[in-house]
C-alpha positions as CSV (number, residue, x, y, z in Angstrom):
1,M,30.6,5.4,11.1
2,A,29.2,3.2,13.8
3,D,31.7,0.4,15.3
4,R,31.2,-2.6,12.8
5,R,31.2,-4.7,15.7
6,L,28.1,-3.0,17.1
7,Q,26.3,-3.0,13.9
8,V,27.0,-6.6,13.2
9,F,26.0,-7.7,17.0
10,H,23.1,-5.6,16.3
11,T,22.1,-7.3,13.2
12,V,22.5,-11.0,14.7
13,A,20.6,-9.8,17.9
14,R,17.6,-8.5,15.6
15,L,18.0,-11.6,13.7
16,L,18.6,-14.1,16.4
17,S,20.7,-16.1,14.1
18,F,23.9,-15.7,12.7
19,T,23.1,-17.2,9.4
20,K,20.3,-14.5,8.5
21,A,22.5,-11.7,9.6
22,A,25.3,-12.7,7.3
23,E,23.2,-13.1,4.7
24,A,21.5,-9.4,5.8
25,L,25.0,-8.3,6.0
26,H,26.9,-10.0,2.9
27,M,29.4,-11.6,5.0
28,T,30.4,-14.8,5.7
29,Q,29.0,-16.4,8.6
30,P,32.7,-17.1,10.5
31,A,33.2,-13.6,10.3
32,V,29.9,-12.7,11.9
33,T,30.7,-14.9,14.3
34,F,34.2,-13.2,14.3
35,Q,33.2,-9.9,15.1
36,V,30.4,-10.9,17.9
37,R,33.3,-12.4,19.5
38,Q,35.6,-9.2,19.5
39,L,32.6,-7.3,21.1
40,E,32.3,-9.9,23.9
41,E,35.8,-10.0,24.7
42,Q,35.7,-6.2,24.5
43,F,33.1,-6.3,27.5
44,D,34.1,-9.4,29.2
45,T,31.1,-11.2,29.1
46,R,28.8,-13.3,27.1
47,L,25.6,-11.2,24.6
48,F,24.0,-14.4,23.9
49,D,23.2,-17.8,25.3
50,R,23.7,-20.7,22.5
51,T,21.3,-23.3,23.2
52,H,19.7,-26.0,20.7
53,N,20.8,-24.4,17.4
54,R,19.2,-21.3,19.2
55,I,20.5,-18.3,20.4
56,S,18.7,-15.9,22.9
57,L,20.3,-12.2,24.1
58,T,21.9,-12.5,27.8
59,D,21.3,-9.7,30.2
60,A,24.5,-7.8,29.2
61,G,23.3,-8.8,25.4
62,R,19.4,-7.1,25.9
63,V,21.6,-3.8,27.6
64,V,23.7,-3.4,24.7
65,Y,21.4,-4.4,21.9
66,E,19.3,-1.5,23.5
67,A,22.0,0.8,23.6
68,A,22.9,-0.3,19.9
69,D,19.5,0.9,19.0
70,R,19.7,4.9,20.5
71,I,23.2,5.0,18.8
72,F,21.9,4.1,15.4
73,E,19.1,6.6,15.7
74,L,21.6,9.6,17.1
75,Y,23.7,8.9,13.9
76,A,20.9,8.9,11.4
77,E,19.6,11.9,13.3
78,M,23.1,13.7,12.6
79,E,23.3,12.1,9.1
80,N,19.9,13.7,8.4
81,A,20.7,16.9,10.5
82,V,24.2,17.7,9.0
83,R,22.4,17.2,4.8
84,E,19.9,19.4,5.6
85,I,22.3,22.5,6.4
86,T,24.8,21.4,3.2
87,G,21.7,20.2,1.2
88,E,23.4,16.7,0.4
89,V,21.2,14.0,-1.0
90,S,23.8,11.3,-1.2
91,G,24.8,7.8,0.2
92,T,23.2,3.9,-0.6
93,L,19.4,3.5,-0.7
94,T,18.7,-0.6,-0.7
95,I,15.1,-1.2,-2.9
96,G,13.2,-4.2,-2.8
97,A,10.5,-4.1,-5.8
98,S,8.0,-7.3,-6.3
99,T,9.0,-8.1,-10.4
100,T,6.0,-6.0,-12.4
101,I,7.2,-3.1,-10.6
102,A,10.9,-3.9,-11.0
103,E,10.5,-4.5,-14.2
104,Y,8.2,-1.8,-15.8
105,L,8.0,1.3,-13.5
106,L,11.1,1.2,-11.4
107,P,13.6,1.5,-14.5
108,P,12.4,5.0,-15.6
109,L,11.7,6.6,-12.2
110,L,15.3,5.2,-10.4
111,G,17.0,7.1,-14.1
112,E,15.5,10.3,-13.4
113,F,15.9,9.9,-9.7
114,K,19.7,9.0,-10.4
115,A,19.9,11.9,-12.8
116,R,19.1,14.7,-10.3
117,Y,21.0,12.9,-7.5
118,P,24.1,11.5,-8.8
119,D,25.7,11.3,-5.6
120,V,23.0,8.6,-4.8
121,S,24.0,5.0,-4.9
122,I,20.9,2.2,-5.8
123,Q,20.7,-1.0,-5.1
124,L,17.7,-3.3,-6.2
125,K,16.6,-6.5,-5.4
126,V,13.9,-8.0,-7.4
127,A,11.5,-10.8,-5.7
128,N,8.1,-11.4,-5.5
129,T,5.5,-9.2,-2.5
130,D,6.1,-11.9,0.2
131,T,10.1,-11.9,-0.1
132,V,10.1,-8.2,-0.6
133,V,8.2,-7.6,3.0
134,S,10.3,-9.9,4.8
135,L,13.3,-8.3,3.6
136,V,11.7,-4.8,5.0
137,E,10.9,-7.1,8.3
138,T,14.6,-8.1,8.9
139,N,16.0,-4.7,7.7
140,A,18.2,-5.9,5.0
141,I,16.6,-3.1,2.6
142,D,15.9,0.1,3.5
143,L,12.6,0.2,1.5
144,G,10.1,-1.9,-0.4
145,I,7.8,-1.3,-3.1
146,V,5.0,-3.9,-3.2
147,E,2.0,-4.6,-5.4
148,A,-0.4,-6.7,-2.6
149,P,-2.1,-5.6,0.6
150,V,0.5,-5.7,3.1
151,G,-0.2,-7.9,6.6
152,N,2.5,-6.8,9.3
153,K,1.5,-3.7,11.5
154,N,4.7,-3.4,12.7
155,L,5.7,-1.9,9.0
156,V,4.4,1.3,7.5
157,V,2.4,0.9,4.3
158,E,2.4,4.5,2.1
159,F,0.2,4.2,-0.8
160,C,2.0,5.3,-3.7
161,Q,0.0,4.6,-6.9
162,R,-3.1,2.7,-8.2
163,D,-2.7,-0.5,-11.0
164,H,-4.9,-1.7,-13.2
165,L,-5.3,-5.5,-13.9
166,V,-6.8,-6.4,-17.1
167,A,-7.4,-10.1,-18.8
168,I,-5.1,-10.4,-21.7
169,M,-5.0,-13.4,-24.3
170,P,-4.5,-13.6,-27.8
171,P,-5.9,-12.2,-30.6
172,G,-8.5,-13.5,-31.9
173,H,-9.4,-15.4,-28.8
174,P,-13.9,-15.6,-28.2
175,L,-13.2,-13.2,-25.2
176,A,-11.4,-10.2,-27.0
177,A,-14.4,-9.0,-28.6
178,L,-15.8,-8.3,-25.5
179,E,-15.9,-4.5,-24.1
180,A,-15.4,-6.2,-20.5
181,V,-15.1,-9.9,-19.3
182,P,-17.3,-10.8,-15.9
183,F,-14.7,-13.0,-13.9
184,E,-16.8,-16.0,-14.4
185,R,-16.2,-16.5,-18.2
186,L,-12.2,-16.6,-17.5
187,L,-13.4,-19.5,-15.7
188,E,-14.0,-20.9,-18.6
189,H,-10.9,-21.0,-20.5
190,P,-7.3,-22.4,-19.2
191,F,-5.6,-19.7,-16.9
192,I,-2.4,-18.8,-16.4
193,C,-1.3,-17.6,-13.0
194,R,2.0,-15.9,-11.3
195,E,3.6,-18.3,-8.7
196,E,2.5,-18.8,-5.0
197,G,3.9,-15.4,-2.9
198,S,3.0,-12.8,-5.9
199,G,1.2,-10.2,-5.7
200,T,-0.7,-10.5,-8.6
201,R,-1.8,-13.8,-7.2
202,N,-2.8,-12.5,-4.2
203,V,-5.1,-9.7,-5.8
204,I,-6.7,-12.4,-8.0
205,R,-7.5,-14.6,-5.3
206,E,-9.1,-11.8,-3.1
207,Y,-10.7,-10.6,-5.8
208,L,-12.1,-14.0,-6.5
209,R,-13.7,-14.0,-3.2
210,E,-15.1,-10.9,-3.5
211,Q,-17.3,-12.3,-6.3
212,G,-17.9,-15.6,-4.4
213,F,-15.0,-17.8,-5.6
214,C,-12.0,-19.6,-4.6
215,L,-8.4,-19.2,-6.8
216,E,-9.4,-23.3,-7.3
217,A,-12.0,-22.4,-9.3
218,L,-9.8,-21.5,-11.9
219,R,-8.3,-24.0,-14.5
220,V,-4.9,-23.3,-13.8
221,V,-2.9,-25.0,-16.4
222,L,0.7,-23.6,-15.3
223,E,1.9,-21.2,-12.6
224,L,4.9,-18.9,-13.9
225,G,7.3,-16.4,-12.0
226,S,7.2,-13.3,-13.9
227,P,5.1,-11.1,-16.2
228,E,7.4,-12.2,-19.2
229,A,6.7,-15.9,-19.1
230,V,3.0,-15.1,-18.5
231,K,2.4,-13.4,-21.8
232,G,4.5,-15.6,-23.4
233,A,2.1,-18.2,-22.0
234,V,-0.6,-16.4,-23.5
235,E,0.9,-15.6,-27.0
236,A,1.1,-19.0,-27.6
237,G,-2.0,-19.6,-27.0
238,M,-2.1,-21.7,-23.6
239,G,-4.9,-20.1,-21.7
240,V,-5.5,-16.5,-20.8
241,S,-4.4,-14.2,-18.0
242,V,-4.7,-11.5,-15.7
243,L,-1.7,-9.2,-16.2
244,S,-0.8,-5.2,-14.9
245,S,-1.9,-2.9,-17.9
246,A,1.9,-1.8,-17.1
247,T,3.1,-4.7,-18.8
248,I,1.9,-5.2,-21.9
249,A,2.1,-1.8,-23.7
250,K,4.7,-3.4,-26.0
251,E,2.5,-6.3,-27.3
252,L,-0.4,-4.4,-27.5
253,K,1.1,-2.6,-29.8
254,L,2.8,-5.2,-32.0
255,G,-0.6,-6.7,-31.9
256,T,0.8,-9.9,-30.3
257,L,-1.6,-9.6,-26.8
258,A,-5.6,-8.7,-26.9
259,A,-6.3,-6.8,-23.5
260,V,-10.1,-6.1,-22.2
261,P,-11.0,-4.6,-18.8
262,L,-12.6,-6.9,-16.1
263,D,-16.2,-6.1,-15.5
264,P,-16.2,-4.9,-12.1
265,P,-12.8,-3.3,-12.7
266,L,-9.6,-4.5,-11.0
267,Y,-7.1,-2.4,-9.4
268,R,-4.6,-2.7,-6.5
269,P,-2.1,-0.5,-5.0
270,F,1.4,0.2,-5.5
271,S,2.7,0.6,-2.0
272,F,6.0,1.8,-0.1
273,V,6.9,-0.5,2.7
274,H,9.3,0.4,5.1
275,Q,10.5,0.2,9.0
276,K,9.1,2.4,11.8
277,Q,11.6,4.5,12.3
278,K,11.8,8.1,14.1
279,F,14.6,8.9,12.2
280,R,15.6,7.5,8.2
281,L,18.2,8.7,5.8
282,R,17.2,12.3,3.9
283,V,17.9,10.1,0.6
284,V,14.7,7.8,1.4
285,D,11.9,10.5,2.5
286,E,13.4,12.4,-1.5
287,L,12.9,9.2,-2.8
288,F,9.4,9.0,-1.3
289,D,8.2,12.7,-2.7
290,F,10.4,12.4,-5.8
291,A,7.6,8.8,-6.7
292,R,4.6,10.6,-5.2
293,T,5.1,13.5,-8.0
294,Y,6.6,11.5,-10.9
295,F,3.5,8.7,-10.4
296,Q,0.8,11.8,-10.8
297,V,2.8,13.0,-14.0
298,H,3.3,9.7,-15.7
299,Y,0.2,7.1,-14.3
300,Q,-2.6,9.9,-13.1
301,S,-4.4,8.4,-16.5
302,Q,-4.9,5.1,-15.0
303,D,-7.3,6.3,-12.3
304,E,-9.3,8.0,-15.2
């Protein structure tokens, strides 16, 4: 309901970039510029200084930006209050999720959530952990669900589920006969790794550091951008890898892959990441509560 010009200005001011604001708002850059110019004409003053391909807020711009913050907070508070009275859960929820979560955990969860709240529209952006965190930082998405620690202390990180990572290899591989694989044994074999920025790669790097190694100690022969690609390469006999146990159920059932726990075992948190906001849409809180219950019911066995 808020003035579109004010929404566009607020996004540009927050990102200090017309280009990034256009991407976040799914608008063309000329359209963003036009909306800001209209607001400047309304106030009869410049809201941005433009020098050397950079922009900064003028004194008037800072006043408008701070007021816009309060206005949007009041809108959210009003919307939540009305929906508390009516019991309605609706609206558009934009989620960003890292590849493992988006491909293997979210589809059934969001399917059940959508069945319970049919008036909620869900948009899902799939990217690696670093990109999802960046989208949360720029407010391009309402909520991120990631598979690696988040270093930005200005964001709220809430644990939702523990994930178990295991070594994977072709059936008949020498490591497949072990009950548990010390990571030093993986160093003896060609290793297939996820790409830079992947949560899985970051967790493996930290695990290796705790064991006194670095990522470069692995004999990396391939870096791939998805769990599916990694599994395909391992099935083809190109090397071994480490993936979430949630991603390999089909392959284990078909007998195309073998999986062995690591020694010591490797776990990581799946976490919600969002902006620090006094008020947020009720649909976000409903998804939090629903996901916590869903994971407890469906994935409790991973903690055993």
